[in-house]
C-alpha positions in Angstrom: 2.9 -0.9 5.4 4.5 -4.2 6.3 1.3 -6.2 5.4 1.1 -4.4 2.0 4.8 -5.1 1.3 4.6 -8.7 2.4 1.4 -9.6 0.4 2.6 -7.7 -2.7 5.9 -9.6 -2.5 4.1 -12.9 -2.2 1.9 -12.1 -5.2 5.0 -11.1 -7.2 6.4 -14.5 -6.7 3.1 -16.3 -7.4 3.0 -17.8 -10.9 6.6 -16.8 -11.6 7.0 -19.4 -14.4 4.0 -18.1 -16.3 5.0 -14.4 -15.8 8.5 -15.2 -17.0 7.1 -16.5 -20.3 4.7 -13.6 -20.8 7.0 -10.7 -19.8 10.3 -10.0 -21.5 11.8 -8.0 -18.6 10.7 -10.3 -15.8 13.4 -11.3 -13.3 12.6 -14.5 -11.4 11.9 -13.9 -7.7 12.1 -10.2 -7.9 9.4 -8.9 -10.1 9.4 -5.1 -10.8 8.8 -3.9 -7.3 11.4 -3.6 -4.6 11.5 -2.2 -1.1 12.6 1.2 -2.4 9.7 1.4 -4.7 7.2 0.4 -2.0 8.6 3.0 0.4 8.7 5.7 -2.2 5.1 5.0 -3.2 4.1 5.0 0.4 5.2 8.6 1.0 1.7 10.0 0.9 0.4 7.5 3.5 3.5 8.1 5.7 2.8 11.9 5.5 -0.8 11.3 6.6 0.4 9.3 9.6 3.0 11.9 10.5 0.5 14.8 10.2 -2.0 12.9 12.3 0.6 12.4 15.0 1.7 16.1 14.9 -1.7 17.7 14.8 -3.9 15.2 16.7 -1.5 13.4 19.0 -1.7 9.8 20.1 -3.3 7.1 18.1 -6.8 5.9 19.0 -10.0 4.8 17.4 -11.9 7.0 15.1 -13.8 9.6 17.1 -17.3 10.6 16.5 -16.7 14.0 18.1 -17.5 17.2 16.2 -14.3 19.0 17.1 -11.9 20.2 14.5 -9.0 18.0 15.6 -11.2 14.9 15.8 -12.4 15.5 12.2 -8.9 16.1 11.0 -7.7 13.0 12.7 -10.5 10.9 11.2 -9.7 12.2 7.7 -6.0 11.5 8.0 -6.6 8.0 9.4 -9.1 7.2 6.6 -6.8 8.7 4.0 -4.0 6.4 5.3 -6.2 3.3 5.1 -7.7 4.2 1.7 -4.3 4.9 0.3 -3.0 1.4 1.1 -6.3 -0.1 0.0 -5.9 1.5 -3.4 -2.2 0.5 -3.7 -2.9 -3.0 -2.6 -5.7 -3.3 -5.2 -3.5 -2.0 -8.0 -0.6 -4.3 -7.0 -2.8 -7.4 -6.7 -4.5 -6.7 -10.0 -1.2 -6.2 -11.9 0.4 -9.3 -10.3 -2.6 -11.6 -10.8 -4.0 -10.0 -14.0 -1.0 -11.1 -16.1 -1.8 -14.7 -15.2 -5.2 -14.5 -16.9 -3.6 -14.3 -20.3 
């Protein structure tokens, strides 16, 4: 979560002068994302992490076991990682894509 927030914030500030010229509602140094939006959009990933902790227990590497809990733990872990991967891709594309105009 922190890595996603930090890199997204860095890309929001990258090319600020160009973005300000291209976007009417651009606010220098802030962009359109704040900590509240990042946390709200992260709710699904946080829910996956909490569910994994409640149902599976302690953190650990992905397990190749065939048990029901191992499978659930793997799925929740992968959902968590995939969620942030998807969000990061969307954020990076929107922050850098505007600069290609």
